[in-house]
C-alpha positions in Angstrom: 135.3 108.1 76.0 138.5 110.6 76.1 136.6 113.0 78.1 136.0 110.3 80.9 139.6 109.2 81.0 140.8 112.7 81.6 138.2 113.0 84.5 139.8 112.7 87.8 136.9 111.6 89.8 136.5 108.3 87.9 138.1 105.5 89.8 137.9 107.3 93.2 136.0 105.6 96.4 134.1 108.3 98.1 133.8 107.8 101.8 135.5 104.4 101.2 132.2 103.2 99.9 131.0 104.8 96.6 133.4 103.8 93.7 132.9 106.2 90.8 132.6 104.2 87.3 131.7 106.8 84.7 130.2 110.3 84.1 126.6 110.0 82.9 125.6 113.6 83.0 126.7 117.3 83.2 124.8 120.2 84.8 125.7 123.8 85.4 127.1 123.5 88.7 127.7 119.6 88.9 128.6 116.4 87.3 126.7 113.1 87.9 128.3 109.9 87.8 127.5 106.1 87.7 129.0 104.7 90.8 128.9 101.4 92.8 128.0 101.2 96.6 130.6 98.6 97.5 128.7 98.1 100.9 125.3 97.5 99.6 126.5 96.1 96.2 124.1 98.2 94.1 124.5 101.0 91.4 123.8 104.5 92.4 124.2 108.0 91.0 126.7 110.4 92.6 126.4 114.2 91.9 129.5 115.9 92.4 129.7 119.7 93.0 132.3 121.3 90.3 135.6 122.2 91.8 135.3 125.8 90.5 132.1 126.3 92.3 133.2 124.7 95.6 134.3 128.0 97.2 131.4 130.0 95.7 128.9 130.6 98.4 125.9 130.8 96.0 126.5 127.6 94.4 127.5 125.8 97.5 124.3 127.1 99.3 122.2 125.9 96.3 124.0 122.4 96.4 123.5 121.9 99.8 119.9 123.2 99.6 119.3 120.4 97.0 120.6 117.7 99.3 118.4 119.1 102.0 115.4 119.4 99.9 115.5 115.8 98.5 116.7 114.3 101.8 113.3 115.1 103.5 111.4 113.6 100.5 110.4 110.2 100.1 108.0 109.2 97.2 108.0 106.8 94.4 107.8 109.6 91.9 110.9 111.6 93.4 114.4 110.3 92.9 115.6 108.9 96.3 118.7 110.3 98.2 120.8 107.7 100.0 123.9 109.7 101.4 125.5 113.0 101.4 129.0 114.1 101.8 130.3 117.7 102.6 134.0 118.1 103.3 136.8 120.8 102.5 137.9 118.6 99.5 134.5 117.2 98.0 130.9 118.1 98.0 128.6 115.1 96.8 125.0 113.5 97.0 124.3 110.0 96.7 121.1 109.2 94.9 118.9 106.5 93.2 120.2 105.6 89.9 117.6 105.9 87.2 117.9 103.9 84.0 115.8 105.8 81.6 115.6 108.8 79.6 114.3 112.5 80.4 110.7 113.3 79.7 112.1 116.1 77.3 113.6 113.4 75.1 110.5 111.4 75.1 108.3 114.3 74.2 110.7 115.4 71.4 110.1 112.0 69.9 106.3 111.5 70.5 104.3 114.9 70.9 101.7 115.5 70.6 100.5 112.7 72.9 97.3 110.8 73.2 95.5 112.3 76.1 95.6 109.2 78.3 99.4 109.1 78.2 99.7 112.9 78.9 97.3 112.8 82.1 99.1 109.5 83.1 102.6 111.4 83.2 101.1 114.7 84.6 99.4 112.9 87.5 102.7 111.4 88.6 104.4 114.6 88.5 101.6 116.2 90.4 101.7 113.4 93.1 105.5 114.1 93.4 104.8 117.8 93.9 102.2 117.3 96.4 104.5 115.5 98.5 107.0 118.0 98.2 104.8 120.9 99.1 103.2 118.9 101.9 106.8 119.0 103.2 107.1 122.8 102.6 109.4 122.4 99.4 108.8 124.0 96.2 110.8 122.8 93.3 110.8 126.0 91.2 112.4 124.4 88.1 109.6 122.0 86.8 110.7 121.2 83.2 110.7 118.1 81.1 114.7 118.0 81.4 114.4 117.6 85.0 112.0 114.6 84.8 113.2 111.0 84.2 110.9 108.3 82.6 111.7 104.5 83.3 111.1 102.0 80.5 107.6 101.1 82.3 106.5 104.8 82.1 107.3 105.7 85.8 107.9 109.2 86.5 110.8 110.4 88.7 111.1 114.2 89.5 114.7 115.2 90.1 117.2 118.2 90.4 115.7 120.2 93.2 119.1 122.3 92.9 116.8 125.7 93.2 114.3 124.3 95.6 113.0 126.8 98.2 111.7 125.7 101.6 108.4 127.6 102.0 109.1 127.6 105.8 112.0 129.9 105.1 111.3 133.6 106.1 111.5 136.1 103.2 113.2 135.7 99.9 116.3 134.2 99.3 119.0 135.0 96.6 117.5 132.4 94.3 114.0 134.0 94.1 115.2 135.7 91.1 114.0 134.4 87.6 116.5 131.3 87.2 114.0 128.7 86.3 113.9 127.5 82.7 112.2 130.5 80.6 109.9 128.4 78.8 108.3 126.8 81.8 108.7 129.9 84.2 105.7 131.2 86.0 104.7 134.8 85.7 105.8 135.6 89.2 109.2 134.1 89.0 109.8 135.8 85.8 109.2 139.1 87.6 111.4 138.1 90.4 108.7 137.9 92.9 108.0 135.4 95.7 107.3 131.9 94.7 105.2 129.2 96.1 103.6 125.8 95.5 101.4 127.6 92.5 104.4 128.6 90.7 104.9 124.8 90.2 101.5 124.3 89.2 101.9 126.9 86.5 104.9 125.0 85.1 103.1 121.6 85.2 100.3 123.5 83.1 102.9 124.5 80.4 104.2 121.0 80.2 100.6 119.7 79.8 100.1 122.2 77.1 103.0 121.1 75.1 102.2 117.2 75.6 98.7 117.9 74.0 99.6 120.4 71.4 103.1 119.4 70.4 104.2 123.3 70.9 105.3 125.5 73.8 102.8 128.3 74.6 105.4 131.0 74.1 108.6 130.3 72.2 110.9 132.8 70.4 114.8 133.0 70.1 114.9 135.7 72.7 114.5 134.4 76.5 113.6 137.9 77.6 110.8 137.9 75.2 109.5 134.5 76.5 109.7 135.8 80.0 107.6 138.9 79.3 105.1 136.8 77.1 104.6 134.7 80.4 104.0 137.8 82.3 101.7 139.6 79.9 100.6 137.5 76.9 97.4 135.5 76.6 97.9 131.8 76.3 97.2 130.6 72.5 94.3 128.3 73.1 95.1 124.6 72.9 92.1 123.8 70.5 93.3 126.4 68.0 96.3 124.1 67.6 94.8 120.7 68.1 91.2 120.9 67.2 90.4 117.4 69.0 91.5 118.3 72.3 88.7 117.8 74.8 87.1 120.9 76.5 87.6 119.7 80.2 91.3 119.1 79.5 91.6 122.4 77.8 89.9 124.1 80.8 92.6 122.3 83.1 95.4 123.8 81.3 94.1 127.3 81.1 93.4 127.0 84.8 96.7 126.0 85.6 98.3 128.7 83.5 96.5 131.6 85.0 98.6 134.8 85.3 97.4 135.6 88.7 98.4 132.8 91.3 95.1 133.0 93.0 93.3 132.2 90.0 95.3 129.0 89.4 94.8 125.6 91.2 95.8 126.2 94.7 97.3 122.7 95.4 98.6 119.8 93.2 95.6 117.9 94.8 93.0 120.1 93.3 94.6 119.6 89.9 94.6 116.0 90.1 90.9 116.0 91.3 89.9 117.8 88.1 91.9 115.2 86.2 90.3 112.3 87.8 86.8 113.7 87.1 87.8 114.6 83.5 89.1 110.8 83.1 85.6 109.4 84.1 83.8 111.4 81.4 86.4 112.7 78.8 84.2 113.9 76.0 81.3 115.2 78.4 83.3 116.9 81.1 83.0 120.8 81.2 84.1 122.7 84.2 82.9 126.1 83.3 86.0 127.9 84.9 85.4 130.9 82.5 81.7 131.6 82.4 82.5 135.4 82.2 83.7 135.0 78.7 80.2 133.8 77.5 78.3 136.1 75.3 81.3 138.1 74.2 81.3 137.1 70.7 84.7 135.2 70.2 84.7 134.2 73.7 82.8 131.1 73.3 82.0 128.5 70.6 80.0 125.4 70.3 81.4 122.5 68.8 79.6 119.7 66.6 78.2 118.0 69.8 76.8 121.1 71.3 79.1 121.3 74.1 80.3 125.0 75.0 84.2 125.8 74.9 85.2 128.4 77.4 88.4 130.2 76.7 90.4 133.5 77.0 90.7 135.6 73.8 94.2 135.9 72.3 95.1 139.3 71.6 98.4 138.5 69.7 98.3 136.9 66.3 99.5 133.1 66.6 102.1 133.9 63.7 103.7 136.9 65.8 103.9 134.5 68.9 105.7 131.9 67.2 108.2 134.0 64.9 109.0 137.3 66.1 111.1 139.8 64.2 114.6 140.3 65.0 113.7 143.5 66.9 112.6 142.4 70.2 110.4 145.5 70.5 108.6 144.6 67.3 106.8 141.9 69.2 104.8 144.5 71.4 104.1 146.9 68.3 100.4 146.9 67.1 101.1 149.0 63.9 103.9 148.4 61.3 103.1 151.4 59.2 106.3 153.5 58.4 104.5 156.8 58.6 103.7 156.7 62.3 103.7 160.1 63.7 105.4 161.5 66.8 102.2 161.6 68.7 101.4 157.9 68.1 105.1 157.0 68.9 104.5 158.7 72.4 101.2 156.6 73.0 103.0 153.6 72.3 106.4 153.8 74.2 108.8 151.0 73.7 109.0 148.3 76.4 112.7 147.8 76.4 113.5 150.8 78.8 110.9 149.5 81.6 112.4 145.7 81.1 115.9 147.0 81.3 115.1 148.9 84.3 113.5 145.8 85.9 116.4 143.8 85.2 118.8 146.2 86.7 116.6 146.6 89.8 116.4 142.5 90.0 120.4 142.3 89.8 120.6 145.1 92.7 118.2 143.4 94.9 119.8 139.8 94.2 123.2 141.3 94.8 122.2 143.0 98.1 120.4 139.7 99.2 123.4 137.6 98.3 125.7 139.8 100.3 123.4 139.9 103.2 123.3 136.1 103.1 127.0 135.8 103.0 127.4 137.9 105.8 124.7 136.0 107.9 126.3 132.6 106.9 129.8 133.7 108.0 128.3 135.0 111.4 126.6 131.6 111.7 129.5 129.6 110.9 131.5 131.8 113.4 129.0 131.0 115.9 129.2 127.3 115.2 133.1 127.4 115.3 132.9 129.0 118.8 130.5 126.6 120.1 132.7 123.7 118.9 135.7 125.2 120.6 133.8 124.3 123.8 134.4 120.5 122.8 131.1 119.3 124.0 128.7 116.9 122.4 125.6 118.8 120.9 122.2 117.2 121.2 121.5 115.5 117.9 118.2 113.8 119.1 115.4 115.2 117.2 117.3 116.6 114.4 116.9 115.5 110.9 119.8 113.2 110.2 121.0 115.0 106.9 120.6 118.4 108.4 122.6 117.2 111.4 125.3 115.8 109.1 125.5 119.2 107.1 125.7 121.3 110.2 128.3 119.2 112.1 130.1 117.3 109.6 133.3 119.6 109.7 133.7 118.6 113.4 132.2 115.3 114.4 131.5 112.1 112.5 128.0 111.0 112.4 127.6 107.3 111.9 124.1 105.6 111.5 124.3 102.5 113.8 120.7 101.4 113.5 117.5 102.5 112.0 114.0 101.5 113.2 110.3 102.5 113.8 109.7 105.1 116.6 107.6 108.1 117.4 110.0 110.4 115.6 109.5 111.4 111.9 111.2 109.6 109.3 115.1 110.4 109.1 114.9 112.1 112.4 117.7 110.9 115.1 116.0 109.3 118.0 119.1 108.3 120.1 123.0 108.9 120.2 125.7 106.9 122.2 127.5 110.1 123.4 125.4 112.0 125.7 124.8 115.8 125.2 127.5 118.0 126.9 130.0 115.3 127.0 133.6 116.4 126.2 134.6 115.2 122.6 137.5 115.6 120.2 137.2 117.1 116.8 136.4 114.4 114.3 135.1 112.0 116.9 132.7 109.5 115.7 129.2 109.4 117.3 126.9 106.6 116.7 123.1 107.5 116.1 119.9 105.8 115.6 117.8 107.2 112.9 113.8 106.8 112.5 112.0 105.0 109.9 108.9 107.0 111.0 106.0 105.6 112.5 105.4 101.8 112.0 104.1 101.1 108.6 101.0 99.6 107.7 100.2 97.1 105.0 97.6 98.1 102.6 95.3 94.9 102.0 94.6 93.7 98.5 91.1 94.4 98.0 90.7 94.2 94.3 87.3 92.6 93.2 85.9 93.4 96.8 82.6 95.2 97.3 83.5 98.8 98.1 81.9 99.0 101.4 83.7 96.0 102.6 86.9 97.1 101.3 86.4 100.5 103.0 85.8 98.8 106.2 89.1 96.8 106.1 91.2 99.8 105.1 89.7 102.0 107.9 90.2 99.2 110.3 94.1 99.4 109.7 94.3 103.2 110.3 94.1 104.0 106.8 91.9 106.9 105.0 89.9 106.2 102.0 89.3 108.3 99.0 86.6 106.8 96.6 87.0 107.1 92.7 85.0 105.4 90.1 85.8 104.3 86.4 84.0 102.2 83.8 85.4 98.6 83.7 84.2 95.8 81.3 85.5 93.1 83.5 84.6 94.1 86.9 81.0 94.4 88.0 79.8 97.7 89.1 80.3 98.5 92.9 83.7 96.3 92.9 87.0 97.4 93.7 89.2 97.8 90.4 92.6 99.1 92.2 94.0 101.0 95.0 96.8 103.6 95.2 98.9 102.5 96.9 98.4 99.2 95.4 97.6 96.2 97.7 100.3 94.4 99.7 102.6 97.5 100.0 103.5 99.3 103.1 102.6 102.8 103.9 102.1 105.3 106.9 99.1 105.0 109.1 96.6 107.8 108.3 97.7 107.4 104.3 94.8 108.3 102.0 94.1 105.3 99.9 92.5 106.1 96.6 90.1 103.2 95.9 88.8 103.1 92.3 85.4 101.5 91.9 83.8 100.1 89.0 80.9 101.7 87.4 80.4 98.6 85.1 80.5 98.1 81.4 80.6 101.1 79.2 79.5 99.3 76.2 76.0 98.6 74.6 75.0 94.8 75.0 73.6 93.1 72.0 72.0 89.5 71.6 74.3 87.1 69.3 72.3 86.3 65.9 72.1 83.0 64.5 75.0 82.4 62.1 74.8 78.7 61.6 72.8 77.6 58.3 73.6 81.0 56.5 76.4 81.9 54.2 79.7 83.8 55.4 78.4 86.8 53.7 75.1 87.0 55.5 77.1 86.5 58.8 79.5 89.2 58.0 76.8 91.6 57.3 74.9 90.7 60.6 78.0 90.9 62.6 78.6 94.5 61.2 75.2 95.5 61.9 75.3 94.6 65.6 78.8 95.6 66.2 80.4 92.3 66.6 83.6 90.8 65.2 84.0 87.3 63.3 86.8 85.1 63.5 86.6 82.6 60.4 88.0 79.0 60.3 87.6 77.0 57.0 86.7 73.4 57.3 86.2 70.5 55.0 82.7 69.5 54.8 80.2 68.1 52.3 78.0 71.1 53.0 78.0 73.9 50.2 81.1 76.0 50.2 80.6 79.1 52.3 77.9 77.5 54.6 78.5 78.4 58.4 78.5 75.2 60.3 79.5 76.4 63.7 79.5 79.4 66.0 81.1 79.2 69.7 78.6 81.6 71.3 74.9 80.5 71.2 72.3 82.4 69.5 70.3 85.0 71.9 73.3 85.0 74.3 74.0 88.7 75.6 77.4 90.1 74.9 79.0 93.7 74.6 80.0 95.4 71.3 83.3 94.5 70.0 83.0 90.9 71.0 84.6 88.1 68.6 82.5 85.3 67.6 84.4 82.3 66.3 82.5 80.6 63.1 83.5 77.6 61.0 82.6 77.7 57.4 82.6 74.9 54.7 85.0 74.6 51.9 82.5 72.3 50.0 85.2 69.7 50.0 84.1 66.5 51.9 86.2 65.7 54.8 88.4 62.3 54.8 87.8 60.5 57.9 89.4 57.3 59.4 87.5 54.1 60.3 88.7 51.0 62.1 87.7 47.7 60.8 87.7 45.0 63.7 88.6 41.3 63.2 88.2 38.5 65.7 90.8 35.8 65.9 89.1 32.2 65.8 89.8 29.8 68.6 92.8 27.3 67.9 94.5 30.0 65.5 98.2 29.7 65.4 101.0 31.7 63.3 101.8 35.1 62.2 99.2 36.8 59.6 98.6 40.2 58.0 95.1 41.6 56.5 95.1 43.2 53.2 92.3 45.7 51.8 91.4 46.1 48.2 89.2 48.7 46.6 88.0 47.9 43.1 90.7 45.4 42.8 93.4 47.9 43.8 95.5 47.4 47.0 94.4 50.0 49.4 95.8 49.1 52.8 98.3 46.5 53.9 97.9 45.8 57.6 100.8 45.2 60.1 101.7 41.5 60.8 100.3 40.1 63.9 101.0 36.9 65.8 97.6 35.2 67.1 99.3 33.7 70.1 100.0 37.4 71.5 96.7 38.9 70.3 94.0 38.4 72.8 91.2 40.9 71.6 91.7 40.4 68.0 93.0 42.8 65.7 91.9 45.9 63.6 93.2 47.8 60.4 92.3 51.6 59.8 91.5 52.9 56.6 90.8 56.4 55.4 88.3 57.8 52.9 85.1 59.8 51.9 81.6 58.7 51.6 80.8 54.8 51.2 83.2 52.2 49.8 83.0 48.4 49.7 86.4 46.8 50.4 87.5 43.2 49.6 89.6 41.7 52.8 92.1 39.2 52.2 93.9 37.2 55.1 97.7 36.0 54.3 99.7 33.5 56.3 103.2 35.1 56.6 105.0 31.8 57.3 103.4 29.9 54.1 102.4 32.8 51.9 99.0 31.0 51.5 96.0 33.8 51.0 92.3 33.5 51.3 89.4 36.1 51.1 87.7 36.8 54.5 84.9 38.5 52.6 83.5 42.0 51.8 83.0 44.9 54.0 80.9 47.9 53.5 82.5 51.1 55.0 80.4 54.5 55.6 83.2 57.0 56.3 80.4 59.7 57.2 78.7 57.7 59.7 81.9 55.9 60.8 80.1 52.5 60.5 81.3 49.1 59.0 79.1 46.3 58.0 80.5 43.0 56.9 79.0 41.2 53.7 79.9 37.2 53.0 82.7 37.3 55.5 83.9 34.3 57.4 87.4 35.1 58.9 87.3 31.6 60.5 87.0 29.7 57.3 89.9 32.1 56.0 92.1 31.0 58.7 91.4 27.3 58.0 92.2 27.9 54.3 95.5 29.4 54.8 96.4 26.7 57.1 96.1 28.9 60.4 94.0 26.3 62.2 95.9 22.8 62.9 93.5 19.8 61.9 93.4 17.1 64.4 91.1 15.3 62.2 90.8 15.6 58.4 89.5 19.1 57.7 89.0 18.2 54.1 86.8 15.2 54.5 83.0 14.7 55.4 82.2 11.1 56.5 79.0 9.4 55.8 78.9 5.5 55.6 82.1 3.3 55.5 81.8 2.7 51.8 80.8 6.2 51.1 83.1 8.5 49.1 82.8 12.3 49.6 84.1 14.9 47.4 84.9 18.4 48.9 85.5 21.5 46.9 87.9 24.2 48.3 88.0 27.8 47.1 91.5 29.1 47.3 92.2 32.9 47.4 92.5 34.6 44.2 92.8 38.4 43.1 89.7 40.2 43.4 90.1 41.4 39.9 89.2 37.8 38.7 85.6 37.1 37.6 85.5 33.9 39.1 87.4 32.2 41.9 89.5 29.1 40.8 87.8 26.0 42.2 90.0 22.8 42.7 88.2 19.5 43.4 89.9 16.8 45.6 88.5 13.7 46.1 89.4 11.7 49.4 88.2 8.3 50.1 88.0 7.6 53.7 87.1 4.3 55.4 85.5 5.1 58.7 86.1 1.6 60.3 85.0 1.3 63.9 87.8 1.7 66.0 90.1 2.9 63.1 92.1 6.0 63.6 91.8 8.9 61.4 94.1 8.6 58.3 94.8 4.8 58.8 94.1 2.3 55.9 
């Protein structure tokens, strides 16, 4: 696009390795590009600090803080960082390229979500936060815009631009309320110190929006939204979405408590409650708000008798959603025009306190920024003085990315090798220039970076008995956390899945979540007898027992609609919802094919074919066959219904002579054939298919005896009588005479 053509970064090759292809995103302080890593031949994302901010200490600190934050994180739900580059000319971070959309885009198109989808995404976010928090990093800007979703539903948390290291002493300049106001925690809105529980609050807000399709606090005025996060009660999810489960509503409200000590104290705690809810969605009630029982509107019973606990809402829903143009109108309880001065004094406007608080925050932030600037200058000055000694610093034990940040202006740190060691992941465990050796500015030092402790392969224990699986996992130095779930395919006590999944590498001591089957969660029923009844009867029985039918219509002599077959035997136990396949008669008899065999008589010669007639009409003409190449006889196939009588004729293809073999009774229902008055040898003789070595037309008695022989030639079966030709042959059978001599 035109904008890209004017972008001077496109076409550059950073560090001689990362070739910028196109701009794919733009943030407040940095642009994001798609690039090619020409060394590893892979696509990466490169975030480059905008030039106008490169000399701004606050933005520079935030940008470098982001690189430090994600550099120490390694988790499948957090975008990976591959490299960082900080010089006088350009500041950049090389990250994993995510080909997907933001969670915000997905929510805009699909909210409200089914609870299964919502908790699937939230659990992935919580896993990412648990990992970050365990490293002492608080994100502080959790929102759907900072979360990417891959096409397969995998979540990737990104943009740690305002992340805070929990190990840092005191507050930093970014402790002010710079998180997105719709998802900001109350303490962050006040400008107070933040910790992991601030991220929990923001996650609760996202879960609220996923389930209801609405943000808990939403007006056109950001200040009003921030104040509502600090003071207003959360509109109860079930007042917006009536079918939300009690347990899930409690999880949302617990995460969004105003006081951090009343929230979940860790992402792990919230995940544990979500897992408990998933095991029994409809019956799960935690009872986190029992003090509200008995206060009239504080509790209500649903149709199933389960009690809902919640916090009463003081503000009407319509005021929260659509405040008047005057910001102070949101806080007024009475809109009458004739309020007296005394009432006005009792209800002072919040504008002045809010303005005062904002001014105080600005002053404090400016002071902290100034102090931070002075400290950074002093620290840089000390670093410069140290480097004037031209001595090699000790890099062993330092985080590679932190070392690169600290010394990149003076030495070039090159990763010569990576390997497993006793050092933590990304720690430098060797350098080729010894500590305190004289060095020149810009000199290259080769280092070895740790991959962490040697990895352990998680075994694939799916379908294993849990106790055996547990022994296998613990024998490899892994910890086991047992979870249960209903499963229709895996019997109770067997392993359904693990997290991390089988055949993946992980660190020794990692907790492996093992999901164990609780067996089927459906009622089992005995399959009724469908065969013999009608389809309508079968359908009613199937509905009664919670079964499904798959119908196949077949031709059969049985009455139309009669069930002929079922694939699961009557009495067999199946779960509700099982599909039974049945075959139902159409009432149309089924046409079948029968083969009629014919034996070839000895001595036959020539090529012939057989023809079948039904009621004088030609039905089937068989293929020609040569008896010299037919060793096991021949056959002819015929199709039909019921029982028929067929007249069979033999034709000599060489002479055209024909003769009747006989009648055949064919039963297509039983696939049987019965011959009646059939003589195939005689037919072969009549058509000249058997050579005569002696006269086949004479019968000899005495020398003077004259014999008359009658031959019946083939005639169409439609004739009433066959044509009979009488031939008289006189033969003298003199002793020693050859047949045929006078």
